[in-house]
C-alpha angles and dihedrals in degrees: 000000000000126000095265093051091047092051091048090050092052092050091049091050091049091052092049091048092050093048090049092054092050092049091048092051092049091048091050090048091052092047095049093049098041092044093058096243089128129028106268090220089062097039111023117200118268091245091054091049090048090052090050090050091051091050091051090050095050093045091055092236096113097047090048094051093044092049090050091053096043092051092056092044094049092053097048095039096049093050092046093052094052095044093041096051093045093046094045094051092044091052091051094048103038122049095203093057091046091051090051102041101026098075091047092051090047092053095047097042098076093049111104107248091227089061090064093060098078091046093051090048089051093052102036106023127236102294132108093280092061093048091048089052090050090054091047093052093046093050105039101063099062089042093051093046094048093046091047095051094041095050091044092053097056110127110257090220089068091050094049091048092051092049091049088055090056102259114159122218095272092049090046092054095046102039101036115013099040094042093048093044097043099094093055092041090054089053090054092048090050091054091045091052093059093041090052090057092049096051093043092055089048092051092048091050093052101045145008136020125276134040135081092278091054089050090055093050096043095050091044090052093048095045097247090136097163088061090045091057091044090054092046092051088050090055090050091050091050091051092049092047090049092053095047093046093047092050091051092049091046093053092050094045095048091046090051092049091050091051094046 
């Protein structure tokens, strides 16, 4: 068995193991609820939650709320990635920018992202703009930090070689710095993607109408717990799908950069 086949076998085994754990947890959940160990109002059976999810899907309620959330997330996340990568690389390359922005980033970084939600709501209201800003703030910090460290760790030999070949600053950034820093930057973006979903759901639960987070809060408040669980499982599925899709895109992008 060669290295590629061995790696594929390990990935297959990991997927099977992960699926087995999920199935076991769902089976335990069903058994605990159906067996009367927990009040079924508090912990509905998996089959009941699945039926509620299917009803939400057919009624169009679930797709509408998910689309509302994903639209806000896409806007805030996209802006944060562009600004974060540019700012992080600029801080690593230019001392003046690092001196100006570095202390601000350092002060904001330890603050729990959920703590920013009430402040944003206070300043910008409870509409889509506020929720997009929450996503932006939740995403940008890990992206900036990863881009900063990645760009600052580029081997100076590569930079000297590029300059000796006549590359100007723009060519140096694109051909050397960005390519060398891309793997670590992608890791920061991956983290920011999941954080953006977390803070968005939190913002939707705290204020406003519409979105998957609002659906969780509303159904919890009204006692429709089976719908609450269905919405929460939908959030988990979205997060899992994000991660799998991002990893696939990252592998292709990094392979393309290496071949360029």
